[in-house]
C-alpha positions in Angstrom: -130.8 133.2 134.2 -133.9 134.7 132.7 -136.2 131.7 131.8 -137.9 133.6 129.0 -134.5 133.8 127.2 -134.3 130.0 127.3 -137.9 129.2 126.5 -138.0 131.1 123.2 -135.1 129.2 121.6 -136.5 125.9 122.7 -139.9 126.7 121.3 -138.3 127.8 118.1 -136.4 124.5 117.8 -139.5 122.5 118.5 -141.4 124.5 115.8 -138.7 123.9 113.3 -138.6 120.2 114.0 -142.4 120.0 113.7 -142.3 121.9 110.4 -139.6 119.5 109.0 -141.6 116.5 110.1 -144.7 117.8 108.4 -142.7 118.5 105.2 -141.2 114.9 105.3 -144.7 113.4 105.8 -146.1 115.4 102.9 -143.1 114.5 100.7 -143.3 110.8 101.5 -146.8 110.7 100.2 -145.5 111.7 96.8 -142.1 110.0 96.7 -141.9 106.3 95.7 -139.9 104.6 98.5 -137.1 102.1 98.0 -138.8 98.8 99.0 -135.6 97.3 100.1 -134.2 100.3 101.9 -134.1 99.1 105.4 -130.7 97.6 106.3 -130.4 94.8 108.9 -127.7 92.5 110.1 -127.3 89.2 108.3 -128.2 87.5 111.6 -131.6 89.0 111.6 -132.1 88.3 107.9 -131.2 84.6 108.4 -133.5 84.5 111.4 -136.4 85.7 109.1 -135.6 83.0 106.5 -135.5 80.3 109.3 -138.8 81.4 110.8 -140.5 81.2 107.4 -138.9 77.9 106.7 -140.2 76.4 109.9 -143.8 77.4 109.2 -146.1 74.3 109.3 -148.0 75.7 106.3 -144.9 75.7 104.0 -144.8 72.7 101.8 -142.4 73.7 99.0 -139.5 76.0 98.5 -137.8 77.4 95.3 -134.8 79.6 96.2 -132.5 81.7 94.1 -129.5 82.2 96.4 -126.3 83.5 94.7 -124.8 84.3 98.0 -125.1 80.9 99.6 -122.8 80.3 102.6 -121.6 77.0 104.3 -123.2 76.3 107.6 -120.0 75.7 109.5 -120.5 76.5 113.1 -123.4 78.8 112.5 -126.4 77.3 114.3 -128.9 79.3 112.4 -127.6 78.1 109.0 -127.6 74.5 110.3 -131.3 75.0 111.4 -132.2 76.4 108.0 -130.6 73.4 106.3 -132.6 71.1 108.6 -135.8 72.9 107.9 -135.2 72.7 104.1 -134.6 69.0 104.4 -138.0 68.7 106.1 -139.7 70.7 103.3 -137.8 68.6 100.7 -139.2 65.4 102.2 -142.7 66.9 101.8 -143.1 68.3 98.3 -139.5 69.3 97.4 -136.9 72.0 97.5 -135.1 73.4 94.5 -132.2 75.8 94.8 -130.1 77.8 92.3 -126.8 79.3 93.2 -123.8 80.7 91.3 -120.4 79.1 90.5 -118.1 80.2 93.3 -116.1 78.1 95.7 -118.1 79.2 98.7 -121.4 78.7 97.0 -120.5 75.3 95.6 -119.2 74.2 99.1 -122.5 75.3 100.6 -124.5 73.6 97.9 -122.7 70.4 98.5 -123.9 70.4 102.1 -127.5 70.7 100.9 -126.9 68.0 98.3 -125.9 65.6 101.1 -129.4 66.3 102.5 -131.0 65.2 99.3 -131.9 68.7 98.0 -131.9 69.4 94.3 -129.4 72.2 93.4 -128.4 73.8 90.2 -125.7 76.2 89.3 -126.2 79.3 87.1 -122.7 79.3 85.6 -123.1 82.6 83.8 -124.2 84.5 87.0 -121.5 86.8 88.3 -123.4 88.8 91.0 -124.8 88.1 94.4 -126.8 91.2 94.9 -130.3 89.8 94.9 -131.7 86.6 96.3 -135.2 85.3 97.0 -137.0 82.4 98.5 -140.5 81.4 97.3 -142.3 79.5 100.0 -145.6 77.9 98.9 -148.2 75.7 100.6 -151.4 76.7 102.5 -150.2 80.3 102.1 -147.4 81.9 100.0 -144.5 83.9 101.3 -141.6 85.4 99.3 -138.5 86.5 101.2 -136.2 88.6 99.1 -133.0 90.3 99.9 -130.8 92.9 98.3 -127.2 92.5 99.3 -125.5 95.9 99.7 -121.9 95.3 100.4 -121.8 93.7 103.8 -125.4 94.7 104.7 -128.7 93.0 103.9 -131.8 94.7 102.8 -134.6 92.0 103.1 -138.3 92.2 102.6 -141.1 89.7 102.8 -144.0 89.7 100.4 -147.1 87.7 101.3 -149.7 86.3 98.8 -149.8 84.4 95.6 -149.4 87.3 93.1 -145.8 88.3 94.1 -144.9 84.6 94.5 -146.0 84.0 90.9 -143.7 86.7 89.6 -140.6 85.3 91.3 -141.7 81.7 90.5 -141.7 82.5 86.8 -138.2 84.0 87.0 -137.0 81.0 89.0 -138.3 78.5 86.5 -136.5 80.2 83.7 -133.2 80.3 85.6 -133.7 76.7 86.7 -134.1 75.5 83.1 -130.9 77.3 82.1 -128.8 76.1 85.0 -126.7 72.9 85.4 -127.0 70.3 88.1 -124.5 70.7 90.9 -123.2 67.2 90.4 -122.6 67.8 86.7 -120.7 71.1 87.4 -118.4 69.3 89.9 -117.9 66.3 87.5 -117.0 68.7 84.8 -114.4 70.4 87.0 -112.8 67.0 87.5 -112.7 66.4 83.8 -111.4 69.9 83.0 -108.5 69.4 85.3 -107.2 66.3 83.4 -104.1 66.9 81.3 -104.3 63.3 79.9 -107.9 62.2 79.4 -108.3 58.6 80.1 -105.5 58.4 82.7 -107.1 56.7 85.7 -104.4 57.8 88.1 -104.8 61.4 87.2 -108.6 61.1 87.3 -108.3 59.7 90.8 -106.1 62.6 91.9 -108.4 65.2 90.4 -111.4 63.7 92.0 -109.7 63.7 95.4 -108.8 67.4 94.8 -112.4 68.4 94.0 -113.6 66.3 97.0 -111.2 68.2 99.3 -111.8 71.6 97.7 -115.6 71.5 98.3 -115.5 69.4 101.5 -117.7 66.7 99.9 -119.0 64.0 102.2 -119.7 60.4 101.0 -123.2 61.2 99.8 -122.1 64.1 97.7 -119.1 62.2 96.3 -121.3 59.3 95.3 -123.6 61.7 93.4 -120.7 63.4 91.7 -119.1 60.1 90.7 -122.3 59.0 88.9 -122.2 62.1 86.8 -118.5 61.8 86.2 -118.9 58.2 85.0 -121.5 59.0 82.4 -119.9 62.3 81.3 -116.6 60.5 80.8 -117.6 57.0 79.6 -121.2 57.3 78.3 -122.2 60.8 77.2 -124.1 59.1 74.4 -126.2 55.9 74.9 -127.6 54.3 71.8 -130.8 52.2 72.1 -131.1 49.9 69.1 -133.2 46.8 68.1 -135.8 45.8 65.6 -139.2 47.5 65.5 -141.5 46.2 68.2 -138.7 45.1 70.4 -139.4 47.8 73.0 -136.7 50.4 72.3 -138.9 53.4 73.2 -139.9 51.7 76.5 -136.2 51.2 77.4 -135.3 54.7 76.4 -138.1 56.2 78.4 -137.3 54.1 81.5 -133.6 55.0 81.2 -134.5 58.6 81.0 -136.7 58.4 84.1 -133.8 56.7 86.0 -131.2 59.2 85.0 -133.5 62.2 85.6 -134.2 60.8 89.1 -130.4 60.9 89.6 -130.5 64.6 88.4 -129.0 64.1 85.0 -130.1 66.4 82.2 -131.2 64.0 79.4 -131.8 64.7 75.7 -133.9 62.0 74.0 -133.5 61.6 70.3 -135.2 59.3 67.8 -134.5 58.9 64.1 -138.2 58.5 63.4 -138.7 62.3 63.9 -136.1 63.0 61.3 -137.5 60.4 58.9 -141.0 61.8 59.3 -139.6 65.2 58.5 -138.3 63.8 55.2 -141.6 62.2 54.5 -143.5 65.5 54.9 -140.8 67.2 52.8 -141.6 64.7 50.0 -145.3 65.1 50.3 -145.1 68.9 50.0 -142.5 68.7 47.1 -140.3 71.1 49.1 -137.0 69.5 48.0 -136.1 67.2 45.2 -133.6 65.2 47.3 -135.3 65.0 50.8 -137.8 62.1 51.1 -136.9 60.2 48.0 -138.5 56.7 48.2 -141.2 57.8 50.7 -144.8 57.1 50.1 -147.8 57.7 52.4 -149.7 55.0 54.1 -152.9 54.8 56.2 -152.9 56.3 59.7 -150.3 58.9 59.1 -147.6 56.3 58.5 -145.2 56.0 55.5 -143.3 53.4 53.5 -139.8 53.6 52.2 -138.4 51.6 49.2 -135.1 50.8 50.9 -133.1 51.5 54.0 -131.0 53.9 52.0 -134.0 56.2 51.9 -133.5 56.7 55.6 -129.9 57.8 55.4 -130.7 61.5 55.3 -132.6 61.1 58.6 -129.7 59.3 60.1 -127.3 62.0 59.0 -129.5 64.7 60.6 -129.6 62.7 63.8 -125.9 62.3 63.8 -125.4 66.1 63.5 -127.6 66.6 66.5 -125.6 64.1 68.5 -122.4 65.8 67.6 -123.7 69.2 68.8 -124.7 67.6 72.1 -121.2 66.4 72.8 -120.2 69.9 73.9 -123.0 70.0 76.4 -123.5 68.4 79.8 -126.6 66.5 78.8 -126.6 62.7 78.4 -127.9 61.9 74.9 -130.1 58.9 74.4 -130.3 57.9 70.7 -133.0 55.5 69.5 -133.1 54.0 66.0 -133.9 50.8 64.2 -132.0 49.4 61.3 -131.4 45.9 59.9 -127.7 46.8 59.6 -127.0 48.5 62.9 -123.3 48.4 62.4 -123.5 50.3 59.2 -125.8 52.8 60.8 -123.5 53.3 63.8 -120.6 54.2 61.5 -122.5 57.3 60.4 -121.9 58.8 63.9 -118.1 58.7 63.6 -115.4 57.4 65.8 -115.4 60.5 68.0 -118.9 59.5 69.2 -118.5 55.8 69.2 -115.3 55.8 71.2 -117.1 57.2 74.2 -120.6 55.7 74.0 -122.5 52.7 75.3 -125.2 50.8 73.5 -128.3 49.0 74.7 -129.7 46.4 72.2 -133.3 45.4 72.9 -134.5 42.0 71.8 -137.8 40.2 71.4 -139.0 37.3 69.3 -140.6 37.8 65.9 -144.0 36.8 67.1 -143.9 39.2 70.0 -142.7 42.1 67.9 -145.3 41.4 65.2 -148.1 41.5 67.9 -146.8 44.7 69.4 -146.6 46.4 66.0 -150.1 45.3 65.2 -151.4 47.0 68.3 -149.6 50.3 67.6 -151.6 52.8 65.7 -151.3 56.3 67.3 -151.4 58.8 64.4 -149.5 62.1 64.4 -151.1 65.0 66.2 -151.6 68.3 64.4 -151.8 71.5 66.3 -152.5 74.8 64.6 -151.5 78.2 66.1 -151.6 80.7 63.3 -149.5 80.9 61.3 -147.7 77.8 62.6 -148.6 74.2 62.2 -147.0 71.7 64.6 -146.9 68.0 63.9 -146.1 65.7 66.9 -145.4 62.1 66.3 -145.7 59.2 68.8 -143.4 56.5 69.8 -146.4 54.2 69.2 -146.7 55.2 65.6 -148.0 52.8 63.0 -145.4 50.8 61.0 -146.8 49.2 57.8 -146.3 45.4 57.9 -144.8 45.5 54.4 -142.1 47.8 55.7 -141.5 45.6 58.8 -141.3 42.5 56.7 -139.1 43.9 53.9 -136.5 46.0 55.9 -136.2 44.3 59.3 -135.7 40.7 58.6 -133.0 39.7 61.1 -131.4 40.9 64.3 -127.9 42.2 64.0 -126.8 41.6 67.6 -124.0 39.1 66.8 -122.2 41.5 64.5 -122.9 44.4 66.8 -121.2 42.8 69.8 -118.1 42.2 67.7 -118.0 45.6 66.1 -114.6 47.1 67.1 -115.8 50.6 67.8 -118.2 49.5 70.5 -116.8 46.1 71.6 -117.3 45.6 75.3 -119.9 48.3 75.6 -122.9 46.6 74.1 -125.6 45.6 76.6 -128.5 43.3 75.7 -132.0 43.6 77.2 -134.5 40.8 76.7 -137.9 42.4 76.4 -139.8 39.3 75.4 -142.5 39.5 78.1 -144.8 42.5 78.6 -144.5 43.7 82.2 -147.0 46.5 83.2 -144.9 47.3 86.3 -141.6 47.5 84.3 -139.9 45.5 87.0 -137.7 43.4 84.7 -136.8 46.3 82.4 -136.0 48.5 85.3 -133.8 45.8 86.9 -131.9 45.5 83.6 -131.5 49.3 83.4 -130.3 49.5 87.0 -127.7 46.9 86.1 -126.7 49.0 83.0 -126.2 52.1 85.1 -124.2 50.2 87.8 -121.9 48.8 85.1 -121.0 52.3 84.0 -120.6 53.8 87.5 -118.9 50.9 89.3 -115.3 51.5 87.9 -115.5 55.2 88.8 -116.8 54.5 92.3 -113.6 52.6 93.0 -111.6 55.7 92.1 -113.2 57.6 95.0 -112.7 54.9 97.5 
């Protein structure tokens, strides 16, 4: 063999390769690369998530994971769940996934670890997921799922974290608690609503389908109980009895149990009618209303408040089709008559808390209340925000709210057996007594359903 014959082709090949490399380098400087172009195995992607989750400087995690998978026998997934449980004990973990059997089963495992999970029910893709880790430093781990392959990337710093955090907060607000989604699946499967035997069978089916442990079952049962027996809770009583306090404390308790709560008060609708009357916007709205000092108003009779009650009832009816628990506060001397405005479809599946206090205590509380409406101007809008501690003119309190209607209320056929009284005679800065009463109220609703899951 003549070596010169071999050297020339080799040199030519090397030259061509070098030229191609130079061309690629020059082109790469002008071409925008695909940031998530590098494909790795799922094992390596999960290892990256685990490593970031175990950083000591990570204090909080918000994760959008539409391709969530059960841990099963996978040691990396089990370690990730344990790491998230540690973060959750620090400042909290929130997670959003989609509505598929595998995702809900995985979410139930995290629910049992105390992690707050919501379901984006309209989400039908699992292509993109991300984890926003915050603390001393910020890390965002995102992944583009391409068939069976993962294309992950990690972005460090606060700026990219803020972008994904904004998206997460929007999705979170539009998503439903996992417990509520599973409770709704139980209710949707009933052919005969109210049949306890069928309810028991359906609950057991959902428990088996998603491999729910005792912790997850207990959480689902709470939501099932309220969605089935108390989607609407009325809080009634005379002015100054402490209705707003009870409503707020009940909201806090339910929110802690991961319910979505919608708080409604007829005062907002009555104030709307009052402003309507002042501005002469409508001949019918606000009849009988007159202005009083401190942003308050008077009404000639309780009938003047009927349009506000009608508007409140319409809002409650719209809420029935949602998963939120609706808390409705109003004061009337004739509570029974006011309740009838809401109709039998609402009253047949509601509970009622009636707050009581003596005349002297109520009068003293009303005298101490004087927070006027707040007016905020953002051109061209004007926003008026009213307070629960609004001023109530004494002439109104003495003319409209003369007697407590609790006796008739308990005997009212539409709510009989579902009226709960709370004595709020003594002011308690720690809310210990009121909280104890509210805990008892929640337990009374949940207890019969807990027995179904036994």
